[in-house]
C-alpha positions, 0 to 999 in steps of 0.5 A: 780153890779146886771147886771154883776152878772146876766150876769155871771149867765145867760151865764152858764145857757144858755149853760147848757140848750142847753146841756140838750136839751132844747130850748133857743134864744140869740141874733142871735142864736136860739137852740133846742135840738142839732141843732141851727139856726143863722143869721150872718150879717157883715164881722167878725160877730161871734156867739157861737154855741154848744160850738164853735165860728163861724165867718162870713168872708163875701160873694163872688159870692153867697158863704158865707165863715165861720170859726170854729176854724182852719177850714174855709169853704164856702157854697151857699144857700142850701149847707151843709158842715162840719166845725170842729165839726159842720155840717153847712147848709147855708139856705140863703146867701145874700151880707152881711149876712148868715143864717144857721143851725148848729149841732154837727157831 
């Protein structure tokens, strides 16, 4: 019982800290102020970033395909793209993973 109660408290607390401009790290996402970095490994992997669900659909020809809500985008290492409410910069694209930086706007 204690574990589920702790999880119910921790998730909203992490969201509140992110909105307040504090830093936090959770699984594959690390946020500070209004910017987050994430590493997604494996097709279909998902992360919650700044209140948005980001899904990694895989890589092809050195480009990572990502979706945020109804928006689907692809980027290569060093490229920046807009996906829904997020601005994404792909910092590293590998065969089965992408590392990115995300911010609102």
